[in-house]
ROSE-4610 file (N, C-alpha, C; in Angstrom, 1 decimal, always signed):
// ROSE-4610
residu = [M/M/M/A/A/A/I/I/I/S/S/S/L/L/L/R/R/R/D/D/D/E/E/E/I/I/I/K/K/K/R/R/R/Q/Q/Q/G/G/G/D/D/D/Y/Y/Y/A/A/A/I/I/I/Y/Y/Y/A/A/A/N/N/N/T/T/T/L/L/L/N/N/N/A/A/A/F/F/F/I/I/I/E/E/E/T/T/T/A/A/A/A/A/A/A/A/A/V/V/V/K/K/K/A/A/A/Y/Y/Y/K/K/K/V/V/V/A/A/A/C/C/C/Y/Y/Y/N/N/N/P/P/P/L/L/L/K/K/K/E/E/E/S/S/S/L/L/L/I/I/I/K/K/K/L/L/L/A/A/A/E/E/E/T/T/T/R/R/R/A/A/A/W/W/W/M/M/M/K/K/K/E/E/E/K/K/K/T/T/T/D/D/D/C/C/C/G/G/G/Y/Y/Y/A/A/A/I/I/I/D/D/D/K/K/K/A/A/A/S/S/S/E/E/E/S/S/S/G/G/G/K/K/K/A/A/A/R/R/R/V/V/V/L/L/L/V/V/V/Q/Q/Q/L/L/L/L/L/L/K/K/K/W/W/W/H/H/H/Q/Q/Q/Y/Y/Y/I/I/I/V/V/V/I/I/I/W/W/W/I/I/I/I/I/I/S/S/S/R/R/R/L/L/L/H/H/H/K/K/K]
num = [1/1/1/2/2/2/3/3/3/4/4/4/5/5/5/6/6/6/7/7/7/8/8/8/9/9/9/10/10/10/11/11/11/12/12/12/13/13/13/14/14/14/15/15/15/16/16/16/17/17/17/18/18/18/19/19/19/20/20/20/21/21/21/22/22/22/23/23/23/24/24/24/25/25/25/26/26/26/27/27/27/28/28/28/29/29/29/30/30/30/31/31/31/32/32/32/33/33/33/34/34/34/35/35/35/36/36/36/37/37/37/38/38/38/39/39/39/40/40/40/41/41/41/42/42/42/43/43/43/44/44/44/45/45/45/46/46/46/47/47/47/48/48/48/49/49/49/50/50/50/51/51/51/52/52/52/53/53/53/54/54/54/55/55/55/56/56/56/57/57/57/58/58/58/59/59/59/60/60/60/61/61/61/62/62/62/63/63/63/64/64/64/65/65/65/66/66/66/67/67/67/68/68/68/69/69/69/70/70/70/71/71/71/72/72/72/73/73/73/74/74/74/75/75/75/76/76/76/77/77/77/78/78/78/79/79/79/80/80/80/81/81/81/82/82/82/83/83/83/84/84/84/85/85/85/86/86/86/87/87/87/88/88/88/89/89/89/90/90/90/91/91/91/92/92/92/93/93/93/94/94/94/95/95/95/96/96/96/97/97/97/98/98/98/99/99/99]
x = [-14.0/-14.8/-14.7/-14.5/-14.3/-13.1/-12.1/-10.8/-10.9/-11.6/-11.8/-12.7/-13.7/-14.6/-13.8/-12.9/-12.1/-11.2/-10.6/-9.7/-10.5/-11.7/-12.5/-12.9/-13.2/-13.6/-12.4/-11.2/-10.0/-9.7/-9.9/-9.7/-10.6/-11.9/-12.8/-12.6/-11.7/-11.4/-12.4/-13.2/-14.2/-13.9/-12.6/-12.3/-12.6/-12.2/-12.4/-13.9/-14.8/-16.2/-16.7/-16.2/-16.7/-15.7/-14.6/-13.6/-14.2/-15.0/-15.5/-16.5/-17.3/-18.2/-17.5/-16.4/-15.6/-15.0/-14.5/-14.0/-15.0/-16.2/-17.3/-17.6/-17.5/-17.7/-16.6/-15.4/-14.3/-14.5/-14.9/-15.1/-16.3/-17.3/-18.5/-18.1/-17.2/-16.7/-15.9/-15.1/-14.3/-15.2/-16.3/-17.2/-17.9/-18.4/-19.1/-18.1/-16.9/-15.9/-15.6/-15.5/-15.2/-16.3/-17.5/-18.7/-18.7/-18.4/-18.5/-17.3/-16.1/-15.0/-15.2/-15.8/-16.1/-17.2/-18.1/-19.2/-18.8/-17.9/-17.7/-16.3/-15.5/-14.2/-14.0/-13.2/-12.9/-12.2/-12.1/-11.6/-10.2/-9.3/-7.9/-7.7/-8.4/-8.3/-9.0/-10.0/-10.8/-9.9/-9.1/-8.3/-7.3/-6.7/-5.7/-6.3/-7.4/-8.1/-8.7/-9.2/-9.7/-8.6/-7.4/-6.2/-5.8/-5.9/-5.6/-6.7/-7.9/-9.0/-8.8/-8.4/-8.2/-7.0/-5.9/-4.8/-5.2/-6.0/-6.5/-7.3/-8.2/-9.1/-8.2/-7.2/-6.4/-5.5/-5.1/-4.3/-5.1/-6.3/-7.1/-7.9/-8.1/-8.9/-7.9/-8.5/-7.7/-7.8/-6.7/-6.8/-6.9/-6.7/-6.8/-8.2/-9.1/-10.6/-11.3/-12.4/-13.2/-14.0/-14.7/-15.5/-17.0/-17.7/-19.2/-20.0/-20.1/-20.8/-22.3/-22.9/-24.3/-24.4/-23.4/-23.4/-23.2/-22.9/-22.7/-23.9/-24.1/-25.2/-24.6/-25.5/-25.1/-24.3/-24.7/-23.9/-22.5/-22.4/-21.0/-20.2/-20.8/-20.0/-19.5/-20.3/-19.9/-18.8/-18.9/-17.9/-16.6/-16.7/-15.5/-14.8/-15.5/-14.9/-14.2/-14.9/-14.3/-13.0/-13.0/-11.8/-10.7/-11.0/-10.0/-9.4/-10.2/-9.8/-9.1/-9.0/-8.4/-9.3/-10.5/-11.4/-12.0/-11.0/-11.4/-12.2/-11.9/-12.7/-14.2/-14.3/-15.7/-16.5/-15.8/-16.4/-16.8/-15.9/-16.2/-17.4/-17.5/-18.6/-19.9/-19.9/-21.1/-21.6/-20.7/-21.0/-21.6/-21.1/-21.6/-23.0/-23.2/-24.5/-25.5/-25.1/-26.1/-26.4/-25.5/-25.7/-26.9]
y = [-8.3/-8.3/-9.5/-10.7/-11.9/-11.9/-11.3/-11.2/-10.2/-9.1/-8.2/-8.8/-9.5/-10.2/-11.2/-12.0/-13.0/-12.3/-11.2/-10.5/-10.0/-9.5/-9.0/-10.2/-11.3/-12.5/-13.0/-12.9/-13.3/-12.4/-11.1/-10.1/-10.3/-10.8/-11.0/-12.4/-13.2/-14.5/-15.6/-15.4/-16.4/-17.2/-17.1/-17.7/-19.2/-19.9/-21.4/-21.8/-20.9/-21.2/-21.0/-20.0/-19.5/-19.8/-20.5/-20.7/-21.4/-22.5/-23.2/-22.4/-21.6/-20.7/-19.7/-19.1/-18.1/-18.8/-20.0/-20.7/-20.8/-21.1/-21.2/-19.8/-18.8/-17.4/-17.0/-17.4/-17.1/-17.9/-19.2/-19.9/-19.3/-18.9/-18.3/-17.0/-16.2/-15.0/-15.3/-16.3/-16.7/-17.2/-17.9/-18.4/-17.3/-16.3/-15.1/-14.4/-14.2/-13.5/-14.3/-15.6/-16.4/-16.2/-16.3/-16.1/-14.8/-13.7/-12.4/-12.2/-12.7/-12.5/-13.2/-14.4/-15.2/-14.6/-14.0/-13.3/-12.1/-11.3/-10.0/-9.8/-10.9/-10.8/-11.8/-11.5/-12.5/-13.7/-14.7/-16.0/-15.9/-15.3/-15.3/-14.5/-13.4/-12.6/-13.3/-14.0/-14.8/-15.9/-16.6/-17.7/-17.2/-16.0/-15.4/-15.0/-14.3/-13.9/-15.0/-16.1/-17.2/-17.9/-18.0/-18.6/-17.8/-16.5/-15.6/-15.7/-15.9/-16.1/-17.4/-18.5/-19.7/-19.6/-18.9/-18.7/-17.9/-16.9/-16.1/-17.0/-17.8/-18.7/-19.7/-20.2/-21.2/-20.6/-19.4/-18.6/-18.2/-17.8/-17.2/-18.3/-19.5/-20.5/-21.1/-21.2/-21.8/-23.3/-24.0/-25.4/-26.2/-25.5/-26.1/-26.4/-25.8/-26.0/-26.5/-27.2/-27.7/-26.5/-26.9/-25.9/-26.2/-25.3/-25.5/-25.5/-26.7/-26.8/-26.4/-26.4/-26.0/-24.5/-23.8/-22.3/-21.9/-22.8/-22.5/-22.9/-22.2/-22.6/-23.7/-24.4/-25.4/-24.9/-23.7/-23.1/-22.8/-22.2/-21.9/-23.1/-24.2/-25.5/-26.0/-25.9/-26.4/-25.5/-24.2/-23.3/-23.4/-23.6/-23.8/-25.1/-26.1/-27.4/-27.3/-26.6/-26.4/-25.5/-24.5/-23.7/-24.6/-25.4/-26.3/-27.3/-27.7/-28.6/-27.9/-26.6/-25.7/-25.8/-26.0/-26.1/-24.7/-23.8/-22.4/-22.2/-23.0/-22.9/-23.4/-24.4/-24.9/-23.8/-23.1/-22.0/-20.9/-20.6/-19.5/-19.9/-21.1/-21.6/-21.6/-22.1/-22.1/-20.7/-19.8/-18.4/-17.7/-18.0/-17.4/-17.9/-19.2/-19.8/-19.4/-19.2/-18.8/-17.3/-16.5/-15.0/-14.6]
z = [-18.1/-16.9/-16.1/-16.7/-16.0/-15.1/-15.6/-14.8/-13.6/-13.8/-12.7/-11.7/-12.1/-11.2/-10.3/-11.0/-10.3/-9.3/-9.7/-8.8/-7.5/-7.7/-6.6/-5.7/-6.2/-5.4/-4.6/-5.3/-4.6/-3.4/-3.6/-2.6/-1.4/-1.7/-0.6/+0.1/-0.5/+0.1/-0.2/-1.2/-1.6/-2.9/-3.3/-4.6/-4.7/-3.7/-3.7/-3.9/-3.4/-3.6/-5.0/-5.6/-6.9/-8.1/-7.9/-8.9/-10.1/-9.9/-11.0/-11.8/-11.2/-11.9/-12.7/-12.1/-12.8/-14.0/-13.9/-15.1/-16.2/-15.8/-16.8/-17.4/-16.6/-17.1/-18.1/-17.8/-18.7/-20.1/-20.0/-21.2/-22.0/-21.3/-22.0/-22.7/-22.0/-22.6/-23.9/-23.8/-25.0/-26.1/-25.8/-26.8/-27.5/-26.7/-27.3/-28.2/-27.7/-28.6/-29.8/-29.8/-30.9/-32.0/-31.5/-32.4/-33.1/-32.3/-32.9/-33.8/-33.5/-34.4/-35.7/-35.6/-36.9/-37.7/-37.0/-37.8/-38.6/-38.0/-38.6/-39.2/-39.3/-39.9/-41.0/-42.0/-43.1/-42.5/-43.2/-42.7/-42.2/-43.0/-42.6/-41.3/-41.1/-39.9/-38.7/-39.0/-38.0/-37.4/-38.3/-37.8/-36.8/-37.1/-36.2/-34.9/-35.0/-33.8/-32.9/-33.6/-32.9/-32.1/-32.7/-32.0/-30.8/-31.0/-29.8/-28.7/-29.1/-28.1/-27.4/-28.1/-27.4/-26.4/-26.8/-25.9/-24.7/-24.9/-23.7/-22.8/-23.4/-22.5/-21.8/-22.4/-21.8/-20.6/-20.9/-19.9/-18.7/-18.9/-17.8/-17.0/-17.6/-16.9/-15.8/-14.6/-13.5/-13.5/-13.9/-14.1/-12.8/-11.7/-10.4/-9.9/-10.7/-10.4/-11.6/-11.3/-12.4/-13.1/-14.1/-14.8/-14.6/-14.1/-13.8/-15.1/-15.7/-17.0/-16.9/-15.7/-15.5/-15.7/-15.6/-15.7/-17.2/-18.0/-19.5/-20.3/-21.3/-22.3/-23.2/-23.8/-24.7/-25.9/-26.4/-27.5/-27.1/-25.9/-25.4/-25.2/-24.7/-24.6/-25.9/-26.9/-28.3/-28.8/-28.7/-29.2/-28.5/-27.2/-26.3/-26.7/-26.9/-27.3/-28.7/-29.6/-30.9/-30.8/-29.9/-29.7/-29.2/-28.2/-27.6/-28.6/-29.6/-30.6/-31.8/-31.7/-32.8/-34.1/-34.0/-35.2/-35.5/-35.9/-36.2/-37.4/-38.5/-39.7/-39.4/-38.6/-38.3/-37.5/-36.6/-35.9/-36.8/-37.8/-38.8/-39.6/-40.1/-40.9/-40.1/-38.9/-38.0/-37.8/-37.5/-37.2/-38.4/-39.5/-40.8/-41.1/-40.9/-41.2/-40.2/-39.0/-37.9/-38.0/-38.5/-38.6/-39.4]
């Protein structure tokens, strides 16, 4: 959904205005996916899927614009930072404890 929203905003010519918020939306989507993957998959499968989620987030985030941290929840910011640091086991443990 984040990507189709980005494409629509680009089509309308408002991308520069909303790019930082879209980056935050992409990161939030990755954080939610990381949490759900870690909650419902065994460790080995989670590690693979979390690495794929990190790669997707890195590919889709527009590095030419900042990330609107005010648009992200504190939980999302923590999970995103753990994804960026490749701390997949930590994400898995946190998700299991929180579940």
